[in-house]
Every structure is written in structure tokens, then in C-alpha cells.
C-alpha distance (Angstrom), angle and dihedral (degrees) to the residues before:
residue distance angle dihedral
X1 . . .
X2 3.79 . .
X3 3.86 118.3 .
X4 3.77 90.9 -112.2
X5 3.86 136.0 110.8
X6 3.78 119.1 -60.2
X7 3.77 134.4 158.5
X8 3.77 114.9 -96.4
X9 3.83 97.5 -145.7
X10 3.83 104.4 69.9
X11 3.79 98.5 -168.6
X12 3.81 94.3 47.0
X13 3.81 91.1 44.1
X14 3.79 90.6 52.0
X15 3.86 89.9 51.1
X16 3.86 87.9 50.8
X17 3.79 92.9 47.9
X18 3.81 93.0 47.3
X19 3.79 92.0 51.3
X20 3.84 94.4 46.9
X21 3.84 89.0 52.3
X22 3.81 90.4 48.9
X23 3.80 88.6 52.2
X24 3.85 91.5 48.2
X25 3.83 91.2 48.2
X26 3.84 90.4 50.3
X27 3.75 97.6 -110.8
X28 3.82 97.8 102.4
X29 3.81 95.5 82.2
X30 3.77 125.0 27.8
X31 3.81 113.1 -110.2
X32 3.78 96.3 23.5
X33 3.80 108.5 130.3
X34 3.83 128.5 -159.0
X35 3.80 119.0 -145.4
X36 3.85 121.3 -122.1
X37 3.82 90.3 -116.0
X38 3.75 93.7 68.3
X39 3.84 102.0 -167.4
X40 3.73 121.3 155.8
X41 3.81 142.6 179.9
X42 3.79 113.8 -146.2
X43 3.86 100.8 -158.9
X44 3.79 115.1 -163.1
X45 3.81 87.2 13.0
X46 3.84 97.7 172.7
X47 3.81 109.5 -170.7
X48 3.73 91.6 -9.7
X49 3.85 103.6 -105.4
X50 3.80 96.1 142.5
X51 3.81 94.8 40.2
X52 3.86 93.2 48.9
X53 3.82 89.8 49.8
X54 3.80 92.0 50.3
X55 3.86 91.7 46.4
X56 3.80 89.2 50.9
X57 3.86 87.4 61.3
X58 3.82 93.8 48.9
X59 3.79 103.0 -88.7
X60 3.82 123.1 143.2
X61 3.83 100.5 -132.5
X62 3.78 132.0 -175.0
X63 3.80 113.8 -165.8
X64 3.84 122.9 -158.4
X65 3.82 117.8 -157.9
X66 3.84 129.5 165.2
X67 3.82 95.9 -166.5
X68 3.88 105.3 87.2
X69 3.81 92.6 -154.3
X70 3.79 93.8 51.3
X71 3.87 91.3 44.9
X72 3.78 91.0 49.7
X73 3.86 90.3 49.3
X74 3.84 90.5 50.9
X75 3.81 91.1 50.6
X76 3.76 91.8 48.5
X77 3.81 91.0 48.5
X78 3.79 90.3 55.9
X79 3.84 88.1 60.7
X80 3.73 102.6 37.3
X81 3.84 105.0 33.9
X82 3.80 103.8 45.5
X83 3.76 119.3 1.3
X84 3.84 93.1 165.5
X85 3.79 99.4 52.2
X86 3.82 114.1 140.4
X87 3.81 93.3 -132.6
X88 3.74 133.0 46.8
X89 3.83 138.0 -116.1
X90 3.75 116.9 -160.7
X91 3.83 114.1 -179.0
X92 3.83 121.5 -152.1
X93 3.75 119.2 -163.2
X94 3.79 114.1 -138.3
X95 3.77 146.0 68.9
X96 3.81 117.7 -47.3
X97 3.82 91.2 -131.0
X98 3.85 90.2 56.1
X99 3.83 97.6 46.0
X100 3.80 108.8 27.9
X101 3.82 99.9 83.5
X102 3.81 91.7 57.4
X103 3.83 90.6 54.7
X104 3.83 98.4 47.2
X105 2.95 141.8 132.3
X106 3.74 101.9 48.4
X107 3.76 136.4 153.3
X108 3.81 93.4 -111.2
X109 3.77 134.0 17.9
X110 3.79 115.4 -162.7
X111 3.77 112.0 -160.9
X112 3.82 121.4 -167.9
X113 3.82 104.5 159.2
X114 3.80 128.0 173.9
X115 3.81 119.6 -95.5
X116 3.83 91.8 -78.1
X117 3.80 89.5 66.7
X118 3.81 125.6 -142.5
X119 3.84 119.7 -12.3
X120 3.80 110.8 -104.1
X121 3.76 95.5 -101.1
X122 3.86 98.8 44.3
X123 3.82 95.7 85.0
X124 3.83 89.0 50.9
X125 3.77 90.6 51.6
X126 3.82 89.8 49.4
X127 3.77 91.2 50.9
X128 3.85 93.1 48.9
X129 3.80 91.9 54.3
X130 3.83 103.6 19.9
X131 3.80 120.5 -160.1
X132 3.75 116.1 -142.8
X133 3.81 92.8 -118.4
X134 3.76 138.2 14.7
X135 3.82 128.4 -160.0
X136 3.79 108.7 -165.9
X137 3.81 121.2 -167.5
X138 3.81 113.3 -166.2
X139 3.75 135.2 -178.3
X140 3.84 94.2 -167.9
X141 3.77 121.3 57.7
X142 3.82 91.6 -160.0
X143 3.78 97.1 56.1
X144 3.84 89.7 40.3
X145 3.73 89.6 56.4
X146 3.80 93.0 48.0
X147 3.79 91.7 49.4
X148 3.77 94.5 46.3
X149 3.84 90.4 51.1
X150 3.84 86.7 56.8
X151 3.81 90.4 54.0
X152 3.75 99.2 35.3
X153 3.76 100.6 98.6
X154 3.79 93.0 58.8
X155 3.83 104.4 29.4
X156 3.78 130.9 61.5
X157 3.78 121.7 -143.3
X158 3.81 108.0 -118.0
X159 3.74 100.5 170.6
X160 3.76 144.9 -10.2
X161 3.78 130.9 -167.4
X162 3.84 133.5 169.9
X163 3.73 128.6 -148.7
X164 3.82 122.9 -158.7
X165 3.80 102.3 -143.8
X166 3.78 92.6 162.6
X167 3.83 108.1 45.1
X168 3.85 116.8 -151.8
X169 3.85 92.1 20.6
X170 3.80 131.8 93.1
X171 3.83 92.3 -113.1
X172 3.75 119.2 111.8
X173 3.78 135.6 165.5
X174 3.85 114.0 -136.7
X175 3.76 126.8 -165.2
X176 3.85 117.8 -159.1
X177 3.78 126.6 -172.0
X178 3.78 117.3 -153.3
X179 3.79 131.8 -178.2
X180 3.78 129.0 -165.1
X181 3.87 110.9 -99.6
X182 3.80 97.6 -157.5
X183 3.81 143.5 -33.5
X184 3.77 111.4 -55.1
X185 3.74 114.8 -132.3
């Protein structure tokens, strides 16, 4: 276990992880299709749990993580946990706002930012090189609303679900599925 962020309620965290992966694989919302290319960017990837799971199903995934310990753990997990996976997970250490443009466009963008949400220029980068789908995991409804407003003109809301990982508190994790409405000029 790396000394990095993880959820404290294992059962609820597993339900969240399972749902996020269903959304990424296109089974979270009816009618959401996944392309054959199956490339993804896992922004704010942490220790790589989502990226590894996608790579295990054949996806070509690039993770971005600013915490050197979490990034090292994710890289080590690629080697030790599943050396024969049909896909690939490549983890880049750095800030999402510094690395994202070079990795877009992609079929899927998985966003799981810290409580402060996306850096100010990340939505602009997304709109300049739009991925076909976005799965956004948020721990703060206010920053999620702000970020969705910045993407709203070009992305349709396909699904939303909340997870109460800290019962009897105001904290909630929300997963939002978005799909590109049309080509952005």
C-alpha cells in the first residue's frame, strides 16, 4: 500500500470503482457506445486502479499523476499485478494541466480530480482536442457543477450517480458520464 489517498469505506469504494469501470466500458448508461480503438487518458490516476482495470480489458491507457509516490506505485502495479494484460497502462508523472494536451484527443477521458476540481485551463484543453466520452468522478458537487458548466455546450450528460462514502456527512462522490455532442470548431 502506497501512502497516498484512498477511500476509507472499502465496500462503498468498491461499488464506486465498479460503477466507474462500467461507465468507462460503456455499460453504465444504455446506448453509450465505445469505439474499437479503445484509448483512454486517466487524468489524476492516483495509484492506477482504474487504468489497470481498463488495460486488463484491452484498453491503451495513459495515466497522469502529480504525486510521485502514487505514480511510482501505479507503474509498479503494471509490472507486478498483471504482466499479461491485453492492453497497456503508461503512467506519466506531472500535472494534468501540463500534460493533457499532448495526450488528446482520445476515445475516453477519465477525470478524477481533487476537491478543487479541474485546473482552470483543463476544460479549454479538452474542448480544443475533444475526447468522444468523458467519465468525471467528483468529490465536490460545487466544483463538479462549475466544471460541467464549462463543458456543457459541447458535451451531453448521459448519466449521473452519487455514492455516499461517508454516511451522515455532507460528503458525496458523484460520477458523471458525458458524450461529445458534435464536432467542435
